[in-house]
C-alpha positions in Angstrom: 82.3 84.2 95.6 82.5 83.6 99.4 80.7 85.9 101.7 83.2 87.6 104.0 82.5 88.2 107.7 82.1 91.8 108.9 85.2 91.3 111.0 87.2 90.3 107.9 85.8 93.3 105.9 86.8 95.6 108.8 90.3 94.1 108.9 90.6 94.6 105.1 89.6 98.2 105.4 92.1 98.9 108.2 94.9 97.3 106.3 94.1 99.0 103.0 94.1 102.4 104.7 97.3 101.8 106.6 99.0 100.5 103.5 97.9 103.3 101.2 99.1 105.9 103.7 102.6 105.0 102.4 101.6 106.2 98.9 101.5 109.9 97.9 98.1 111.4 98.8 96.9 108.0 100.0 97.3 106.4 96.6 95.4 106.9 93.4 92.3 104.9 92.5 94.2 102.2 90.5 96.8 101.7 93.2 94.1 101.3 95.9 92.1 99.0 93.7 95.2 96.8 93.0 95.9 96.4 96.7 92.2 95.9 97.5 91.9 93.1 94.9 94.8 91.3 96.5 93.2 91.6 99.9 89.9 90.2 98.6 91.7 87.3 97.0 93.5 86.6 100.3 90.4 86.9 102.4 88.5 84.5 100.1 91.3 82.0 100.6 90.9 82.2 104.3 93.4 84.8 105.3 91.4 87.1 107.5 93.6 88.4 110.4 95.2 91.8 110.4 98.6 90.2 110.4 97.9 88.0 107.4 96.2 90.8 105.4 99.0 93.2 106.3 101.5 90.9 104.7 99.5 90.5 101.6 99.0 94.3 101.4 102.7 95.0 101.9 103.6 92.5 99.1 101.1 94.2 96.8 102.5 97.6 97.6 106.0 96.4 96.9 104.9 95.0 93.6 103.2 98.3 92.7 106.3 100.3 93.6 108.6 97.9 91.6 106.3 98.4 88.6 106.4 102.2 88.8 110.0 102.5 89.6 
């Protein structure tokens, strides 16, 4: 597992919080974990900017909503 920079971790945190605000009550544990896992995978692949991580998080959110709907 690749060690992520503090900047990347901070970006992941910001994106996770912004994305989960779109879920009722900020999202349940499983939903937040699903999105966070996608963010970790993306960051380990070299995607570390807010823009890149935001795209990944929105795709994960859309996938979650499609599964539940």
